[in-house]
N, CA, C, O and the ligand as a Tripos MOL2 file, in Angstrom:
@<TRIPOS>MOLECULE
protein
  261   259    66     0     0
PROTEIN
NO_CHARGES

@<TRIPOS>ATOM
      1 N         -20.7050    0.2870  -26.9840 N.3       1 MET1
      2 CA        -20.8770   -0.2950  -25.6530 C.3       1 MET1
      3 C         -19.5060   -0.5860  -25.0500 C.2       1 MET1
      4 O         -18.6110   -1.1040  -25.7160 O.2       1 MET1
      5 N         -19.3710   -0.2490  -23.8130 N.am      2 SER2
      6 CA        -18.1190   -0.5170  -23.1640 C.3       2 SER2
      7 C         -18.3240   -0.8410  -21.6930 C.2       2 SER2
      8 O         -18.9680   -0.1100  -20.9390 O.2       2 SER2
      9 N         -17.7500   -1.9590  -21.3330 N.am      3 ASP3
     10 CA        -17.7770   -2.3140  -19.9030 C.3       3 ASP3
     11 C         -16.4720   -1.9480  -19.2270 C.2       3 ASP3
     12 O         -16.2700   -2.2200  -18.0440 O.2       3 ASP3
     13 N         -15.5940   -1.3310  -19.9910 N.am      4 TRP4
     14 CA        -14.2660   -1.0490  -19.4420 C.3       4 TRP4
     15 C         -14.3330   -0.1510  -18.2110 C.2       4 TRP4
     16 O         -13.5480   -0.2980  -17.2750 O.2       4 TRP4
     17 N         -15.2630    0.7600  -18.2280 N.am      5 ASP5
     18 CA        -15.3370    1.7000  -17.0910 C.3       5 ASP5
     19 C         -15.5210    0.9460  -15.7790 C.2       5 ASP5
     20 O         -15.0110    1.3580  -14.7370 O.2       5 ASP5
     21 N         -16.2480   -0.1530  -15.8420 N.am      6 LYS6
     22 CA        -16.5310   -0.9070  -14.6180 C.3       6 LYS6
     23 C         -15.2940   -1.7340  -14.2120 C.2       6 LYS6
     24 O         -15.0980   -2.0540  -13.0400 O.2       6 LYS6
     25 N         -14.4770   -2.0660  -15.2110 N.am      7 LEU7
     26 CA        -13.3970   -2.9820  -14.9290 C.3       7 LEU7
     27 C         -12.1140   -2.2920  -14.4260 C.2       7 LEU7
     28 O         -11.2430   -2.9110  -13.8150 O.2       7 LEU7
     29 N         -12.0430   -1.0100  -14.7070 N.am      8 ILE8
     30 CA        -10.8270   -0.3040  -14.2830 C.3       8 ILE8
     31 C         -10.8510   -0.1140  -12.7640 C.2       8 ILE8
     32 O         -11.7280    0.5600  -12.2230 O.2       8 ILE8
     33 N          -9.8800   -0.7160  -12.0930 N.am      9 PRO9
     34 CA         -9.8710   -0.5960  -10.6520 C.3       9 PRO9
     35 C          -9.4640    0.7960  -10.1920 C.2       9 PRO9
     36 O          -8.5860    1.4300  -10.7780 O.2       9 PRO9
     37 N         -10.0970    1.2420   -9.1690 N.am     10 LYS10
     38 CA         -9.7220    2.5540   -8.6220 C.3      10 LYS10
     39 C          -8.3740    2.3990   -7.9080 C.2      10 LYS10
     40 O          -8.1390    1.4130   -7.2090 O.2      10 LYS10
     41 N          -7.5170    3.3640   -8.0910 N.am     11 PRO11
     42 CA         -6.2280    3.3010   -7.3930 C.3      11 PRO11
     43 C          -6.4110    3.6630   -5.9400 C.2      11 PRO11
     44 O          -6.0400    4.7470   -5.4890 O.2      11 PRO11
     45 N          -6.9950    2.7190   -5.2170 N.am     12 GLU12
     46 CA         -7.4060    3.0210   -3.8760 C.3      12 GLU12
     47 C          -6.3360    2.6440   -2.8740 C.2      12 GLU12
     48 O          -5.7760    1.5480   -2.9040 O.2      12 GLU12
     49 N          -6.0810    3.5450   -2.0230 N.am     13 SER13
     50 CA         -5.1430    3.2200   -0.9310 C.3      13 SER13
     51 C          -5.8340    3.5990    0.3550 C.2      13 SER13
     52 O          -6.6590    4.5110    0.4110 O.2      13 SER13
     53 N          -5.4680    2.8670    1.3780 N.am     14 LYS14
     54 CA         -6.1980    2.9990    2.6490 C.3      14 LYS14
     55 C          -5.2380    3.1090    3.8020 C.2      14 LYS14
     56 O          -4.0560    2.7740    3.7230 O.2      14 LYS14
     57 N          -5.8120    3.5940    4.8720 N.am     15 PHE15
     58 CA         -5.0990    3.5320    6.1360 C.3      15 PHE15
     59 C          -5.7180    2.4010    6.9730 C.2      15 PHE15
     60 O          -6.9350    2.2250    7.0340 O.2      15 PHE15
     61 N          -4.8370    1.6670    7.5950 N.am     16 LEU16
     62 CA         -5.2810    0.5550    8.3880 C.3      16 LEU16
     63 C          -4.9110    0.7730    9.8400 C.2      16 LEU16
     64 O          -3.8390    1.2850   10.1620 O.2      16 LEU16
     65 N          -5.8240    0.3720   10.7050 N.am     17 ARG17
     66 CA         -5.4600    0.3720   12.1310 C.3      17 ARG17
     67 C          -4.9920   -1.0630   12.4690 C.2      17 ARG17
     68 O          -5.7570   -2.0200   12.3490 O.2      17 ARG17
     69 N          -3.7800   -1.1820   12.8730 N.am     18 VAL18
     70 CA         -3.1730   -2.4890   13.0950 C.3      18 VAL18
     71 C          -2.7400   -2.6150   14.5520 C.2      18 VAL18
     72 O          -2.1920   -1.6890   15.1490 O.2      18 VAL18
     73 N          -3.0070   -3.7890   15.0940 N.am     19 LYS19
     74 CA         -2.6640   -4.0740   16.4850 C.3      19 LYS19
     75 C          -1.3320   -4.7970   16.5250 C.2      19 LYS19
     76 O          -1.1400   -5.8170   15.8640 O.2      19 LYS19
     77 N          -0.4420   -4.2690   17.2890 N.am     20 CYS20
     78 CA          0.8560   -4.8980   17.4390 C.3      20 CYS20
     79 C           0.7230   -6.2640   18.0710 C.2      20 CYS20
     80 O           0.0860   -6.3920   19.1170 O.2      20 CYS20
     81 N           1.3110   -7.3020   17.4650 N.am     21 PRO21
     82 CA          1.1950   -8.6530   18.0200 C.3      21 PRO21
     83 C           1.9960   -8.8160   19.3000 C.2      21 PRO21
     84 O           1.7410   -9.7390   20.0740 O.2      21 PRO21
     85 N           2.9290   -7.9650   19.5260 N.am     22 ASP22
     86 CA          3.8100   -8.1080   20.6960 C.3      22 ASP22
     87 C           3.2840   -7.3750   21.9260 C.2      22 ASP22
     88 O           3.2780   -7.9300   23.0250 O.2      22 ASP22
     89 N           2.8400   -6.1230   21.7430 N.am     23 CYS23
     90 CA          2.4440   -5.3400   22.9090 C.3      23 CYS23
     91 C           0.9950   -4.8930   22.9130 C.2      23 CYS23
     92 O           0.5150   -4.3600   23.9130 O.2      23 CYS23
     93 N           0.2830   -5.1030   21.7980 N.am     24 GLY24
     94 CA         -1.1280   -4.7460   21.7550 C.3      24 GLY24
     95 C          -1.4110   -3.3180   21.4100 C.2      24 GLY24
     96 O          -2.5670   -2.8980   21.3710 O.2      24 GLY24
     97 N          -0.3480   -2.5490   21.1550 N.am     25 ASN25
     98 CA         -0.5370   -1.1570   20.7490 C.3      25 ASN25
     99 C          -1.2540   -1.0920   19.4040 C.2      25 ASN25
    100 O          -0.9260   -1.8490   18.4910 O.2      25 ASN25
    101 N          -2.2310   -0.1940   19.2760 N.am     26 GLU26
    102 CA         -2.9050   -0.0190   18.0080 C.3      26 GLU26
    103 C          -2.3540    1.2240   17.3130 C.2      26 GLU26
    104 O          -2.2340    2.2930   17.9110 O.2      26 GLU26
    105 N          -2.0280    1.0550   16.0520 N.am     27 GLN27
    106 CA         -1.3460    2.1060   15.3260 C.3      27 GLN27
    107 C          -1.9230    2.1850   13.9020 C.2      27 GLN27
    108 O          -2.2230    1.1600   13.2910 O.2      27 GLN27
    109 N          -2.0690    3.3800   13.3970 N.am     28 VAL28
    110 CA         -2.5730    3.5740   12.0280 C.3      28 VAL28
    111 C          -1.4050    3.5900   11.0460 C.2      28 VAL28
    112 O          -0.4420    4.3380   11.2110 O.2      28 VAL28
    113 N          -1.5130    2.7640   10.0460 N.am     29 ILE29
    114 CA         -0.4580    2.6980    9.0280 C.3      29 ILE29
    115 C          -1.0770    2.7950    7.6340 C.2      29 ILE29
    116 O          -2.2560    2.5010    7.4420 O.2      29 ILE29
    117 N          -0.2780    3.2020    6.6910 N.am     30 PHE30
    118 CA         -0.6830    3.3280    5.3010 C.3      30 PHE30
    119 C          -0.5170    1.9810    4.6240 C.2      30 PHE30
    120 O           0.5280    1.3480    4.7760 O.2      30 PHE30
    121 N          -1.5200    1.5210    3.8760 N.am     31 ASP31
    122 CA         -1.4390    0.1450    3.3500 C.3      31 ASP31
    123 C          -0.5560    0.0750    2.1020 C.2      31 ASP31
    124 O          -0.3690   -1.0130    1.5590 O.2      31 ASP31
    125 N          -0.0130    1.1880    1.6360 N.am     32 ARG32
    126 CA          0.9550    1.1260    0.5530 C.3      32 ARG32
    127 C           2.2610    1.7830    0.9860 C.2      32 ARG32
    128 O           2.9100    2.5160    0.2390 O.2      32 ARG32
    129 N           2.5910    1.4930    2.1720 N.am     33 THR33
    130 CA          3.8270    2.0490    2.7090 C.3      33 THR33
    131 C           5.0340    1.6000    1.9100 C.2      33 THR33
    132 O           5.0830    0.4630    1.4400 O.2      33 THR33
    133 N           5.9840    2.4650    1.7580 N.am     34 THR34
    134 CA          7.1970    2.1320    1.0090 C.3      34 THR34
    135 C           8.3800    1.9060    1.9460 C.2      34 THR34
    136 O           9.5080    1.6990    1.4980 O.2      34 THR34
    137 N           8.1140    1.9470    3.2290 N.am     35 SER35
    138 CA          9.1740    1.6450    4.1770 C.3      35 SER35
    139 C           8.6140    0.7970    5.3170 C.2      35 SER35
    140 O           7.4040    0.7560    5.5380 O.2      35 SER35
    141 N           9.4770    0.1440    6.0120 N.am     36 VAL36
    142 CA          9.0550   -0.7250    7.1160 C.3      36 VAL36
    143 C           8.4720    0.1380    8.2300 C.2      36 VAL36
    144 O           9.0400    1.1660    8.5990 O.2      36 VAL36
    145 N           7.3210   -0.3000    8.7620 N.am     37 VAL37
    146 CA          6.6660    0.4200    9.8260 C.3      37 VAL37
    147 C           6.8740   -0.3470   11.1410 C.2      37 VAL37
    148 O           6.5630   -1.5340   11.2380 O.2      37 VAL37
    149 N           7.3920    0.3370   12.1210 N.am     38 HIS38
    150 CA          7.6290   -0.2660   13.4250 C.3      38 HIS38
    151 C           6.6010    0.2260   14.4410 C.2      38 HIS38
    152 O           6.0960    1.3460   14.3580 O.2      38 HIS38
    153 N           6.3130   -0.6360   15.3880 N.am     39 CYS39
    154 CA          5.4600   -0.2410   16.5270 C.3      39 CYS39
    155 C           6.1070    0.9190   17.2860 C.2      39 CYS39
    156 O           7.3040    0.9080   17.5700 O.2      39 CYS39
    157 N           5.2830    1.9150   17.6040 N.am     40 ASN40
    158 CA          5.7940    3.0570   18.3510 C.3      40 ASN40
    159 C           6.2020    2.7150   19.7640 C.2      40 ASN40
    160 O           7.0410    3.3930   20.3570 O.2      40 ASN40
    161 N           5.6160    1.6700   20.3040 N.am     41 ILE41
    162 CA          5.8420    1.3210   21.6960 C.3      41 ILE41
    163 C           7.0060    0.3590   21.8570 C.2      41 ILE41
    164 O           7.9300    0.6240   22.6260 O.2      41 ILE41
    165 N           6.9680   -0.7630   21.1310 N.am     42 CYS42
    166 CA          7.9660   -1.8080   21.3800 C.3      42 CYS42
    167 C           8.9400   -1.9940   20.1990 C.2      42 CYS42
    168 O           9.9390   -2.7010   20.3330 O.2      42 CYS42
    169 N           8.6600   -1.3770   19.0680 N.am     43 GLY43
    170 CA          9.5790   -1.4710   17.9330 C.3      43 GLY43
    171 C           9.4070   -2.6940   17.0720 C.2      43 GLY43
    172 O          10.2000   -2.9060   16.1550 O.2      43 GLY43
    173 N           8.3970   -3.5140   17.3310 N.am     44 ALA44
    174 CA          8.1540   -4.6690   16.4710 C.3      44 ALA44
    175 C           7.7560   -4.2260   15.0770 C.2      44 ALA44
    176 O           7.2090   -3.1380   14.9020 O.2      44 ALA44
    177 N           8.0250   -5.0560   14.0880 N.am     45 THR45
    178 CA          7.6430   -4.7080   12.7120 C.3      45 THR45
    179 C           6.1450   -4.9160   12.5290 C.2      45 THR45
    180 O           5.6220   -6.0040   12.7690 O.2      45 THR45
    181 N           5.4710   -3.8680   12.1060 N.am     46 LEU46
    182 CA          4.0130   -3.9780   11.8750 C.3      46 LEU46
    183 C           3.6830   -4.1340   10.3880 C.2      46 LEU46
    184 O           2.6850   -4.7650   10.0390 O.2      46 LEU46
    185 N           4.4900   -3.5810    9.5380 N.am     47 ALA47
    186 CA          4.2480   -3.6920    8.1060 C.3      47 ALA47
    187 C           5.5460   -3.4800    7.3480 C.2      47 ALA47
    188 O           6.4210   -2.7190    7.7600 O.2      47 ALA47
    189 N           5.6370   -4.1700    6.2420 N.am     48 GLU48
    190 CA          6.7820   -3.9420    5.3600 C.3      48 GLU48
    191 C           6.3060   -3.9120    3.9440 C.2      48 GLU48
    192 O           5.3450   -4.5950    3.5900 O.2      48 GLU48
    193 N           6.9840   -3.1060    3.1030 N.am     49 PRO49
    194 CA          6.5420   -2.9650    1.7080 C.3      49 PRO49
    195 C           6.6690   -4.2850    0.9310 C.2      49 PRO49
    196 O           7.6270   -5.0370    1.1090 O.2      49 PRO49
    197 N           5.6970   -4.5410    0.0800 N.am     50 SER50
    198 CA          5.7060   -5.7890   -0.6780 C.3      50 SER50
    199 C           5.0190   -5.5690   -2.0070 C.2      50 SER50
    200 O           3.8080   -5.7610   -2.1250 O.2      50 SER50
    201 N           5.7740   -5.1730   -2.9970 N.am     51 GLY51
    202 CA          5.2390   -4.9900   -4.3400 C.3      51 GLY51
    203 C           4.1010   -3.9880   -4.4190 C.2      51 GLY51
    204 O           3.0990   -4.2400   -5.0870 O.2      51 GLY51
    205 N           4.2430   -2.8530   -3.7460 N.am     52 GLY52
    206 CA          3.2250   -1.8280   -3.8440 C.3      52 GLY52
    207 C           2.3010   -1.8180   -2.6520 C.2      52 GLY52
    208 O           1.9410   -0.7610   -2.1330 O.2      52 GLY52
    209 N           1.9210   -3.0010   -2.2250 N.am     53 LYS53
    210 CA          1.0670   -3.0790   -1.0340 C.3      53 LYS53
    211 C           1.8790   -3.5210    0.1570 C.2      53 LYS53
    212 O           2.8480   -4.2670    0.0220 O.2      53 LYS53
    213 N           1.4870   -3.0660    1.3040 N.am     54 ALA54
    214 CA          2.2260   -3.4470    2.4970 C.3      54 ALA54
    215 C           1.8600   -4.8640    2.8990 C.2      54 ALA54
    216 O           0.7260   -5.3110    2.7300 O.2      54 ALA54
    217 N           2.8580   -5.5560    3.4350 N.am     55 SER55
    218 CA          2.6120   -6.8300    4.0730 C.3      55 SER55
    219 C           2.4090   -6.5880    5.5430 C.2      55 SER55
    220 O           3.3430   -6.1940    6.2420 O.2      55 SER55
    221 N           1.2010   -6.8180    6.0300 N.am     56 ILE56
    222 CA          0.8600   -6.4670    7.3860 C.3      56 ILE56
    223 C           1.2130   -7.6140    8.3300 C.2      56 ILE56
    224 O           0.8120   -8.7580    8.1180 O.2      56 ILE56
    225 N           1.9710   -7.2850    9.3750 N.am     57 LYS57
    226 CA          2.3920   -8.3260   10.3230 C.3      57 LYS57
    227 C           1.4850   -8.4740   11.5120 C.2      57 LYS57
    228 O           1.3970   -9.5410   12.1190 O.2      57 LYS57
    229 N           0.8100   -7.3940   11.8430 N.am     58 GLY58
    230 CA         -0.0780   -7.4570   13.0000 C.3      58 GLY58
    231 C          -1.5110   -7.7660   12.5990 C.2      58 GLY58
    232 O          -1.7880   -8.1460   11.4620 O.2      58 GLY58
    233 N          -2.4100   -7.5950   13.5520 N.am     59 GLU59
    234 CA         -3.8310   -7.8380   13.2850 C.3      59 GLU59
    235 C          -4.4760   -6.5520   12.8460 C.2      59 GLU59
    236 O          -4.3360   -5.5270   13.5130 O.2      59 GLU59
    237 N          -5.1950   -6.5900   11.7130 N.am     60 ILE60
    238 CA         -5.9040   -5.3960   11.2220 C.3      60 ILE60
    239 C          -7.2090   -5.2810   12.0030 C.2      60 ILE60
    240 O          -8.0750   -6.1480   11.8890 O.2      60 ILE60
    241 N          -7.3560   -4.2410   12.7780 N.am     61 VAL61
    242 CA         -8.5520   -4.0700   13.5740 C.3      61 VAL61
    243 C          -9.5660   -3.1340   12.9330 C.2      61 VAL61
    244 O         -10.7450   -3.1670   13.2860 O.2      61 VAL61
    245 N          -9.1210   -2.2930   11.9880 N.am     62 ALA62
    246 CA        -10.0170   -1.3910   11.3050 C.3      62 ALA62
    247 C          -9.4040   -0.9050   10.0100 C.2      62 ALA62
    248 O          -8.1840   -0.7890    9.8890 O.2      62 ALA62
    249 N         -10.2580   -0.6230    9.0480 N.am     63 ILE63
    250 CA         -9.8090   -0.0150    7.7860 C.3      63 ILE63
    251 C         -10.4320    1.3730    7.6970 C.2      63 ILE63
    252 O         -11.6500    1.5380    7.7490 O.2      63 ILE63
    253 N          -9.5510    2.3670    7.5610 N.am     64 LEU64
    254 CA        -10.0290    3.7490    7.5280 C.3      64 LEU64
    255 C          -9.9230    4.2310    6.1020 C.2      64 LEU64
    256 O          -8.9160    3.9930    5.4360 O.2      64 LEU64
    257 N         -10.9670    4.9170    5.6190 N.am     65 ASP65
    258 CA        -10.8970    5.4460    4.2720 C.3      65 ASP65
    259 C         -10.2220    6.8160    4.2400 C.2      65 ASP65
    260 O         -10.0810    7.4090    3.1700 O.2      65 ASP65
    261 ZN          4.3600   -3.1620   19.9830 Zn       66 ZN66
@<TRIPOS>BOND
     1     1     2 1
     2     2     3 1
     3     3     4 2
     4     3     5 am
     5     5     6 1
     6     6     7 1
     7     7     8 2
     8     7     9 am
     9     9    10 1
    10    10    11 1
    11    11    12 2
    12    11    13 am
    13    13    14 1
    14    14    15 1
    15    15    16 2
    16    15    17 am
    17    17    18 1
    18    18    19 1
    19    19    20 2
    20    19    21 am
    21    21    22 1
    22    22    23 1
    23    23    24 2
    24    23    25 am
    25    25    26 1
    26    26    27 1
    27    27    28 2
    28    27    29 am
    29    29    30 1
    30    30    31 1
    31    31    32 2
    32    31    33 am
    33    33    34 1
    34    34    35 1
    35    35    36 2
    36    35    37 am
    37    37    38 1
    38    38    39 1
    39    39    40 2
    40    39    41 am
    41    41    42 1
    42    42    43 1
    43    43    44 2
    44    43    45 am
    45    45    46 1
    46    46    47 1
    47    47    48 2
    48    47    49 am
    49    49    50 1
    50    50    51 1
    51    51    52 2
    52    51    53 am
    53    53    54 1
    54    54    55 1
    55    55    56 2
    56    55    57 am
    57    57    58 1
    58    58    59 1
    59    59    60 2
    60    59    61 am
    61    61    62 1
    62    62    63 1
    63    63    64 2
    64    63    65 am
    65    65    66 1
    66    66    67 1
    67    67    68 2
    68    67    69 am
    69    69    70 1
    70    70    71 1
    71    71    72 2
    72    71    73 am
    73    73    74 1
    74    74    75 1
    75    75    76 2
    76    75    77 am
    77    77    78 1
    78    78    79 1
    79    79    80 2
    80    79    81 am
    81    81    82 1
    82    82    83 1
    83    83    84 2
    84    83    85 am
    85    85    86 1
    86    86    87 1
    87    87    88 2
    88    87    89 am
    89    89    90 1
    90    90    91 1
    91    91    92 2
    92    91    93 am
    93    93    94 1
    94    94    95 1
    95    95    96 2
    96    95    97 am
    97    97    98 1
    98    98    99 1
    99    99   100 2
   100    99   101 am
   101   101   102 1
   102   102   103 1
   103   103   104 2
   104   103   105 am
   105   105   106 1
   106   106   107 1
   107   107   108 2
   108   107   109 am
   109   109   110 1
   110   110   111 1
   111   111   112 2
   112   111   113 am
   113   113   114 1
   114   114   115 1
   115   115   116 2
   116   115   117 am
   117   117   118 1
   118   118   119 1
   119   119   120 2
   120   119   121 am
   121   121   122 1
   122   122   123 1
   123   123   124 2
   124   123   125 am
   125   125   126 1
   126   126   127 1
   127   127   128 2
   128   127   129 am
   129   129   130 1
   130   130   131 1
   131   131   132 2
   132   131   133 am
   133   133   134 1
   134   134   135 1
   135   135   136 2
   136   135   137 am
   137   137   138 1
   138   138   139 1
   139   139   140 2
   140   139   141 am
   141   141   142 1
   142   142   143 1
   143   143   144 2
   144   143   145 am
   145   145   146 1
   146   146   147 1
   147   147   148 2
   148   147   149 am
   149   149   150 1
   150   150   151 1
   151   151   152 2
   152   151   153 am
   153   153   154 1
   154   154   155 1
   155   155   156 2
   156   155   157 am
   157   157   158 1
   158   158   159 1
   159   159   160 2
   160   159   161 am
   161   161   162 1
   162   162   163 1
   163   163   164 2
   164   163   165 am
   165   165   166 1
   166   166   167 1
   167   167   168 2
   168   167   169 am
   169   169   170 1
   170   170   171 1
   171   171   172 2
   172   171   173 am
   173   173   174 1
   174   174   175 1
   175   175   176 2
   176   175   177 am
   177   177   178 1
   178   178   179 1
   179   179   180 2
   180   179   181 am
   181   181   182 1
   182   182   183 1
   183   183   184 2
   184   183   185 am
   185   185   186 1
   186   186   187 1
   187   187   188 2
   188   187   189 am
   189   189   190 1
   190   190   191 1
   191   191   192 2
   192   191   193 am
   193   193   194 1
   194   194   195 1
   195   195   196 2
   196   195   197 am
   197   197   198 1
   198   198   199 1
   199   199   200 2
   200   199   201 am
   201   201   202 1
   202   202   203 1
   203   203   204 2
   204   203   205 am
   205   205   206 1
   206   206   207 1
   207   207   208 2
   208   207   209 am
   209   209   210 1
   210   210   211 1
   211   211   212 2
   212   211   213 am
   213   213   214 1
   214   214   215 1
   215   215   216 2
   216   215   217 am
   217   217   218 1
   218   218   219 1
   219   219   220 2
   220   219   221 am
   221   221   222 1
   222   222   223 1
   223   223   224 2
   224   223   225 am
   225   225   226 1
   226   226   227 1
   227   227   228 2
   228   227   229 am
   229   229   230 1
   230   230   231 1
   231   231   232 2
   232   231   233 am
   233   233   234 1
   234   234   235 1
   235   235   236 2
   236   235   237 am
   237   237   238 1
   238   238   239 1
   239   239   240 2
   240   239   241 am
   241   241   242 1
   242   242   243 1
   243   243   244 2
   244   243   245 am
   245   245   246 1
   246   246   247 1
   247   247   248 2
   248   247   249 am
   249   249   250 1
   250   250   251 1
   251   251   252 2
   252   251   253 am
   253   253   254 1
   254   254   255 1
   255   255   256 2
   256   255   257 am
   257   257   258 1
   258   258   259 1
   259   259   260 2
@<TRIPOS>SUBSTRUCTURE
     1 MET1         2 RESIDUE 1 A MET
     2 SER2         6 RESIDUE 1 A SER
     3 ASP3        10 RESIDUE 1 A ASP
     4 TRP4        14 RESIDUE 1 A TRP
     5 ASP5        18 RESIDUE 1 A ASP
     6 LYS6        22 RESIDUE 1 A LYS
     7 LEU7        26 RESIDUE 1 A LEU
     8 ILE8        30 RESIDUE 1 A ILE
     9 PRO9        34 RESIDUE 1 A PRO
    10 LYS10       38 RESIDUE 1 A LYS
    11 PRO11       42 RESIDUE 1 A PRO
    12 GLU12       46 RESIDUE 1 A GLU
    13 SER13       50 RESIDUE 1 A SER
    14 LYS14       54 RESIDUE 1 A LYS
    15 PHE15       58 RESIDUE 1 A PHE
    16 LEU16       62 RESIDUE 1 A LEU
    17 ARG17       66 RESIDUE 1 A ARG
    18 VAL18       70 RESIDUE 1 A VAL
    19 LYS19       74 RESIDUE 1 A LYS
    20 CYS20       78 RESIDUE 1 A CYS
    21 PRO21       82 RESIDUE 1 A PRO
    22 ASP22       86 RESIDUE 1 A ASP
    23 CYS23       90 RESIDUE 1 A CYS
    24 GLY24       94 RESIDUE 1 A GLY
    25 ASN25       98 RESIDUE 1 A ASN
    26 GLU26      102 RESIDUE 1 A GLU
    27 GLN27      106 RESIDUE 1 A GLN
    28 VAL28      110 RESIDUE 1 A VAL
    29 ILE29      114 RESIDUE 1 A ILE
    30 PHE30      118 RESIDUE 1 A PHE
    31 ASP31      122 RESIDUE 1 A ASP
    32 ARG32      126 RESIDUE 1 A ARG
    33 THR33      130 RESIDUE 1 A THR
    34 THR34      134 RESIDUE 1 A THR
    35 SER35      138 RESIDUE 1 A SER
    36 VAL36      142 RESIDUE 1 A VAL
    37 VAL37      146 RESIDUE 1 A VAL
    38 HIS38      150 RESIDUE 1 A HIS
    39 CYS39      154 RESIDUE 1 A CYS
    40 ASN40      158 RESIDUE 1 A ASN
    41 ILE41      162 RESIDUE 1 A ILE
    42 CYS42      166 RESIDUE 1 A CYS
    43 GLY43      170 RESIDUE 1 A GLY
    44 ALA44      174 RESIDUE 1 A ALA
    45 THR45      178 RESIDUE 1 A THR
    46 LEU46      182 RESIDUE 1 A LEU
    47 ALA47      186 RESIDUE 1 A ALA
    48 GLU48      190 RESIDUE 1 A GLU
    49 PRO49      194 RESIDUE 1 A PRO
    50 SER50      198 RESIDUE 1 A SER
    51 GLY51      202 RESIDUE 1 A GLY
    52 GLY52      206 RESIDUE 1 A GLY
    53 LYS53      210 RESIDUE 1 A LYS
    54 ALA54      214 RESIDUE 1 A ALA
    55 SER55      218 RESIDUE 1 A SER
    56 ILE56      222 RESIDUE 1 A ILE
    57 LYS57      226 RESIDUE 1 A LYS
    58 GLY58      230 RESIDUE 1 A GLY
    59 GLU59      234 RESIDUE 1 A GLU
    60 ILE60      238 RESIDUE 1 A ILE
    61 VAL61      242 RESIDUE 1 A VAL
    62 ALA62      246 RESIDUE 1 A ALA
    63 ILE63      250 RESIDUE 1 A ILE
    64 LEU64      254 RESIDUE 1 A LEU
    65 ASP65      258 RESIDUE 1 A ASP
    66 ZN66       261 GROUP 0 **** ****
């Protein structure tokens, strides 16, 4: 008997639609980005890498699989 199969987390990564807090632009970013993501419109920081997962600075409006 093994419950290990259920416990192993899937290496899931997602794309997030994030709204820029400064200008309201919505932009799709990768949630495991390895570089800082800037807003295409105003250049504000939307996400920065943080131990594998991105630290999201804006508002997440949707999660895309
Ligand atoms: Zn912006």
